[in-house]
N, C-alpha and C positions, 0 to 999 in steps of 0.2 A: 481554440475554435479548427475543425477539422480542416486539412490541408486540402484544396480543391484546385484543379486546372480548368478554368474556363476557357472553353472552344473559343468564344465570342472574342477572348482579350487578343487574339493573335489577329483575328481579321480589323478590328479595330488599331490598328497601327495611324502614328503620326501621319497625315496628308495618304491615308492609303486609299483615297478615292480620288478619279479625276471629275470632270464637271459634271456628268451625266448622275441623275439621284437614284436610277432605278436599282441598283446595286447596294448603295449605302441603304436605302429602305429595307432592301431584302434583310440586309445585315441586322438592321435592328431589330427588325421580326423576329429573327432567329434568337437573337440577344435575348430579347424578353421572352421568348416561350422556353428557353434554356433557365432563364431564372426563377420564372413561377413553377418550373418541374422542380426546382431544388427546393423552392418555398414549400411545397407540401411536405417535406421530410423534416428539411432542416432551417427554419425561419432565419436565424441568424448566419447561416452561412449564406442564404440568398441576400439578406440586406448587403453582407460584402460582396456580392457580384455587382449589386445594383450600385454602390458607391463607385465600384470597378469601373462600372460603365458611364456613371456619369462623368467620370473623371476622362476617361478616353475618348469620348463621343466628340466632342466638340473638336478637337485637334484633328481628327480621322477624318471629319468632312468638310474641314476650312475651305477646300478648293472646289467643293460641290456648286452648281449654279443653284442659287436660292430664290430665283425671280418668281418662279411658281409658286412658292409657297409649301410644295409637297413635303419637303424635308425638314422642315420649320415645323409644319403640323405634325410630324411623324416623332419628331423628337419631343414637342410638348406634350403627345398622346403617351410617348414613353417615362416622361418626367411623373405625369398623373398617374401612372400605373407603379411605376417603382418607390414613390414617395412613401404609401402605405406598408410597403414591405420592411422600408428602412424603417420607418416610425415605431412601427407594431413589433419589432424584434426585442425581445429580453435580454438583453446584453447590460455587462457592468458599466457604470458611467466611464472611467476610461478610454473602454473601447466606443460609446458614442462620442466622447469626446474628440477621439481620433478622426471619426468618420467626419465630423463635421468640420473639423481643421482641413481635411483633404476636400470637401465638397466645397467649402470657403475660397481654397487656392483654386479649383476650377473654376468656380464663378470669374474669380479676378483674372483668369489666364482664357479666359474666353473670348476670343476676337471677335467674331462676327457681331455680335452673338448669339449663340443658340440655345443656351441654358438659363438665362438670365430668369425666364419665369420659376425656376428654382428657390428664388428667394420669397417667390407669394408663398411658400411652405416651410419657412423657416422656423416658425414657431412649431408647428406641428413634427419636424425633423428633431428639434429640440427634446421633445415630449414632455418635460416637467417646467414649471414656472421659474424655477431658479435659473435651470439651465439658457432658458430664453430671456430672463430677466439680465442675467451675464453677457449675453450676445446683444443685446439691446443698448447695454453701457458702453459696450465696445464700439459700437455704430455711430451713437449720439453725439460723440463729440466732433466727429468727420460732418454729420449733415449740418449739424448747428452751426460749425464753420463756416461751411458753403453758403447757409443761408443768412449768415451776418449783412448787417447794412454796411460793412467795409467790405465785403466779399464782392466779386465781379459779377457774382452769379452765373457763370457759365461753365463751372466744374460738373464733371459725372461721377457718381460713385456708385459702385454695383451692389454695395450694400444698402442699397436703398429700400428698396421691397422689403429686404431679409429684415432689416430696424425694424417697419411697420410690424411685420408678422410677429415678431419676437415681443415685440409691447404689447401686443392683442393678447398671444397666448400665455404672457406673464400674467395678465388680467392688470396690466397698467393702462387701463382704458381712459383717463382724465388727460394723460399724458400725449395719446395721439393727437386730440384737435390742437392741444399747447403747440405740440412741434409742428404741424402742418400748418398753423396760422404763420408762421415764421417763414414760410415760403414763398421767394419773390413773384411765383406765377401760381395759376389754379390750375391743378390738371387733375383729371377723375381720377387717372389709375393709382393717385397717391391719395386723394381724400376720401375714397373709398373706403380706407381704413378708417376713417373719421367717422363715417357711417356706422360702421360696423360697432365701432367704441361706445358711439351715442346710444345706438339699439342695447348692447350690452349692460349700459347703465340704467335701462329703461326709460331713455328720451326720447321716445319714437317720434314724437312732433316735430322735436328738435331735427332728427336724423334726415326727416324727409327735407325740412328745410335748408338744412346743410347740403343735402345732394342737389336740390333746386338750385341752391346758389352756384353750384359748380357749372351749371350748362353752359355750353360757349361754341365758338365755331368749331372747334377742333374736338371736342368732348362728344362720346358716343350717346346721344340721346336714348336710343333704346337700352343701353345697360344701364344708365340711370334710372329710367324708368321701372327696369326690370326690378332694381332694388327698392325702389318705392311701393311699387307694387308688393313685393314680399313681406314689407314693413305692416303695409293694410293689411293685406289677408292674415298675416299673424296675430293681429287685432281682432279679426272677425268680420273686418269693415269691407264686405265683399262688393255691394255695391258703390262705394267711393272706389274701391280699387278700380274698377271695372270701368266706370266712367273717366278715371283721371288718368288710366296708366295702360288699360288691357290691350288698346290694339297697337299701340308703341312699343309695349314690354313685350309682345310676342310675336314679332315679326320671323317667320321662317322663310327657307329655301324657296318656297314654293307660296304661291296664294293660298291651295289648299291646306298647306303645313300651318300656315299662320291661321287658317279657320279651325282647324282641328285641335290647336295647342288652346286658343280661347276658349272654345268649348268644353274642352277637359276640364279646365283649370274653373270655368264657371257653368256648372251644371244645372245650375237653378236660373240660366238668364235662357229664354230659348232662342235655339238654334237661328231661327228665320229674323230675329232680333239682332242677333250678332253680324248675321251675312250682313243684312241692311247698313247696320252701323260700319262696315268695311267698307261696303259699296262706296258709302257716301263719302267715307274719309279720302278717296282715291277718285274722284270724278273723271271721267274718260277712260276709265280701266273695267266697266262696267263686264264685258265680255269676258276679262282675266279670272271673275268668280264663277264662272258655269259649271267647273268641275268641283268645288265646295257647296255649291247650291246641290249640283245632283246626288253627291256623296252623303247629304243630309236628307236626301228623300224629298226635297223643295223641288220637284220637277216643272212645275209652272212658273216658278222664279227662276228656273234654269235659263228655260227658254225665253223668257222677259229679259234677262240680261244677257244671253248671247245674241238675240236680236238689236240690243241697245249699241254695242260698240265692237269690233272686230273681235273674232275669237277663233282660236286655232281649228282650222276645219278637220285637222284630223281627230282631235279631241272630240269634235261633235260627231264623226263618223263612228269613232269607238264607241260612244254611247247610243247611237242608232243602232247599232249593231249589237251591243249586249242587252238592251231594253228592247227588243222590237216583240218579244214573246209577251216579258213581265207587265211592260208598259209601252204599249204599241203607238198610243196617239203621244207620250213623248218622244217616242224613237222617228216617229214620222216629222215632227219639228224640229228634231236635232239634225236630222239626215237633210231636209230642206234646206235649213240655214247652214247647213255646210256647203251646200251647193250653193248658196246664195253669197256666202263670202268667197269660195273660189271662183264666182264668174267676176268677181270684183278685183280679183289679183291679189288676195290674201291668201297667207300660207306658203310657206318654204318650198322652194321646187316641187310644186303639185303636179302629179304625174297622172296617166291616164288610169294608172292601178287605181290611184286617191278616189279620181270620179267613178268610176266601177264600182269600188267598194261602196262608196256612197249610195249609188243607184241599187246595188243589191241589198243592203240593208234597208231602203225603201219600201221594194217591193216584199221583203219578207215582214216588214212592220205592217205593210198594208194588207198583207194575207191575215195575220192575226188581228187587225182591224174589222176585218170584213169589208174592205174596199177594193173594188174591183181594179184591176192593172190599167185600166183606161183612163180613170179617173186620177189614179198618182202620177201617171206619165203627163199627163194633162198639168198638174201642179208643176211637176219637175220643168216642162216646156216653158210653163209661165214663169218660173223662180228664175230662169237662166235666159230668158227670152229677149230681154233687152239689150242693148247695143253696150256692153261693157268689156271689160278687158281682158277676161278670162272665157267669154261666152263662146266666142267662135271655137275655140280648142274643145271645149266642153261639149259643143252639140254636135262636134265632128265624131268626139268620142263616143255619144250615145245614140247617134243619126240611126244606127242601125235598131237598137233595142227599142228607141221611140217611137219608130213606123211599125213596129213589127208586134 
């Protein structure tokens, strides 16, 4: 293999960073860029660099404050990027065996731990069923000893996930549920390998039951729902998948993201039906689905939702501005609803600028709808005219405009 001096290596010294995460995140990005560039011409050399990075990264960032999760997320993304580079490299078996030994040492020496998710990819890193089976046999006695009735059951073994991954890649599917049944506890992140094994054996209904049995106080119901949904979808059971798991399995970072994810996955289900199901699943949060309804072109439903529970006034004002020309009636309703919620004290640090933006959008929409200004001004006064927490400030802001 070509000798190469990796630039990132010198930057990832032992305890190279203090408690701030900005610099190590930057260094990780630089290292990934360097490795990916080398991979374009010399895949095996890039794989060697990836192994070196994974050896050095945890000791280098050991003192970094990980409370925000930023550094941990960055390392996980690095692992996701580097594993395929290592796995796909065409090298002799002794070279791969050496890489695996080095990576196993890195996992065992990881104190925080930062690279424990590498175990989930162990079978992929092994590449061949024989190598995977060999590593599984190395790990199995330790796990069985920990989970034996004579054991206290309180030990930790960093090769747990690696063993499950190796068994799966080796095609030793029956061994996974058998092993997991010996565990003194029920934990989804372990039992998901049993689900995967049952699916691989063609036992899909049993796999769903096995996953459902895992549900507990500390287990991620969305992750369990997601894998059950995937199993049903792979069998073409779209209606059952939607009815049983879609809403729980596709929770996004925003209400709009959740809606879009389900619509994309279930194109034959009307968007309006999906949205109404989502709204019904979270009573009292109707207004938070306004953006999803607007995104789907369900303008009447969007206003209906925004009127039922508090909705972010700025979101409503943006909608009023953006649709003043194309959908003036919708824009008018959105703008008036924005003023309604502002007048009742909703919205984060609402300013005079927000009030004026709503007013301008309403006047613009009224012009496109053929409504004279005196009429829309009367509707504005009617909307914010009651004695409510925000109306005095709003009326003061709009006083001159409403009277002229």
